[in-house]
N, C-alpha and C positions, 0 to 999 in steps of 0.2 A: 568192868569193860564194855561195851558192843561196838561191832566191827560190824558197820552196813555198805552194803556195795550200790552205789547210785546207780539205777539203771538207765543205760544209751538206750537210743530211738533205734539203733543197728544202723543208721541212715548216714552216719558221719564217724569216718575214721577217729577213733577218742582214745586217750590213756583212761583208762578203772579210774574211779574218784570215788573214792574210801571217806565215809564219818564216824568218826570214833564220838563214841558216847559214854558216857558213865553210867555205870549203871540204872542210878537213880532219878539220874536228871536233875542232880544237885545244884543251889545254885551256885556251888563252889567248881563244878566243874563246868572245862573249857572244851565246848562243841566243838570241831579241829575235822576241816577236811585235809583228806593227804592227797594231795594231787589233785586238779580242778576238772581235766581235760578238756574238748573245745565240744561237745554236743550239748544244747541248751534244753534235751530233756531233764536233764540234771539240776535244772531249775527247778523243774515240775515233780522229781521224785524228791528235793528239800521242804518241798512243802507239807510233803507226806510223812515225814519224818518225824518220830518223836522223840523232839529234841526238849521237849520241858517248857513248861507254863513260865511265862514270865521272863524267859529269855531269846536269844536272838539263835536263829537257828545255824549259825555258823559265827562262831565267836574268835578263831582261830584256820589260819590256810597253811600247810607247812607243804611245798613242793620238792620232789624227789631231785629235781632238775630241769632245767630252762627251754627244752624243750617243746616247740610249736602245741601237738597232740597233748602233752598235759601243762598248759598255762596259758591256753586261749579263751578258756573264758573267764579267768580271772578280774577283766576289766568288767563284766557285766556285775559279778559274786562282790566284787569290793564298791560298787555303786547301790549294790541291794544291802549287805549286810554290814560291810562298812568292818570288814577282822581288821585282825594284823595279818601279814603276811610274812612268812620266815622262808629262806631258802640258802642256800649257801652262796652263791653268790649277789655280789647287788648289785651285778647288771640288771636282774631279774625288773622289769619293770611293775613298780608297786613293791616292790618290796620291805617292810620297813623295818627286819629284822632279821641280820646276818648271823646264820650258822656256825658253829665252829666243831669240828672234829671233839667227839669228848662231852659236847655238852648236855644237858639236860634240860627237860623241857616237859610242861605236863599237857596231857590230850585227854579230855575224858575225864576221869577221876584215879588215872596213871600216869607215871613217870615215864618218859623216852629218851633212851641217846642216839645224839647223831655218829654214826661211823661214814666217815667219806670215803668215796669207795669209788676213785677215779678209774676209766676204763672205758663206758660207753661213753663217758663226758667228765669234762673236766669238774664240774657240780655235782656232779651225782653223789647222794647220800641214803644209805639205810637208815632206817627210825625201830630201833630194839627195845621193846619193854619186858624187862626182867622178869615180874610180878606174873606177867603172859604169859612170857615164853613166845611174843608175838614179833614177828622181823618185817616190816614193808620193807621191800627190795628195789622200786621203782624199776625202772633200765635194767641195774646193775647185772650182768652175767651171772647170775650166783651159782646155774645148774650149768657145767661147764660138761659137753660129751665129746669132743672133736683136740685130740692132743697136738694138730695139726694148726692151728689159732695162735697168736701173741698176744701177752698181756703185759700193761704196765706192773713194778715194780710196787706200785704203791697200792695197786687193787691186789694183788698178791700177800699183801700185807697187810690190808683189810680183812682180805677173804678168812683168813689165818686169825683173826682176831673173831670175826663172826665163828670160829667154828669153835673157840673156847666157850661159847655162850650156850648154856640150851635153847633151842628153840622147837615149837611142836605145830606152827602155823607160820606158811610165808604168804605173804599180798604179793603179785605180781602187780608192774605197773599194766600188762595185759593177759587175759588169760585167767584160767581160774587158780585158787590158791592152793599152793600144798600143804598136805593136812597129814603126811607120815611119812615117818621117816626119815625127816627134815635133816639131821646130826649128820645121818651117815649119806646123803644125797653131797649137803657141805663139805664133808672131809672128801667126797669122792673125786668133787668137782678142785679142791684146793690140792690134792696130788697133782694133777692134771696142770693145776696153774701153773702150780711152781717149780712142775719138769720145766714147763715152757716157758719160764721164768732164766731159767739156772740152762736149758740151753743157749737161751740169747747170749746170756754172757757171756759161755762158754765160746762162741761166735763173734760175739766183739773182742772177745779177748786175743784168737787167730787172726784177727784182721789186721787189731792194731802191729804185732807180731810183724804179720807179713809187710808192715808198712814200715818198720824199725830197719 
């Protein structure tokens, strides 16, 4: 599997857009974009990518969530490449396949698992490849530093599931990937998030007791 970060111009606020290809660009591989961003420079970057002879440069798009900085270029890419568009929410315009938590799909020459990670948005997902031990995080806050924030129980449960998987690289929706001590960082984040959720439960219990 190859992961190519498509180049942005730096002139437009945008998410990262990752092109996932097979090792040899075989006909059975599924050339996949993870998020599309909103910078037209992505189209030029795609034209130079080694996507294989006789294949569409983009056969599939998987959106980590529907925020504008991750999806704005979607219409132009659909008109150019006619890909299958996958998202957790069917409300995303152009999404032809609605993904479910735990579902698997092919990207490049590998299989990925969908992990629903509500918190940043209700439709946020992470994408995990066990074969490569790679995780696409979108904007899900997987690296948590502050113990003062609040988190949904659903996010804590999802983060616990992610911690149970070996991870050697995390690709984020913004910024550089994490390529060292990924599991240690994820477990540290889970401890903070879990304590926050438990603290929130305790405060809710005390509030209910005060009202009785």
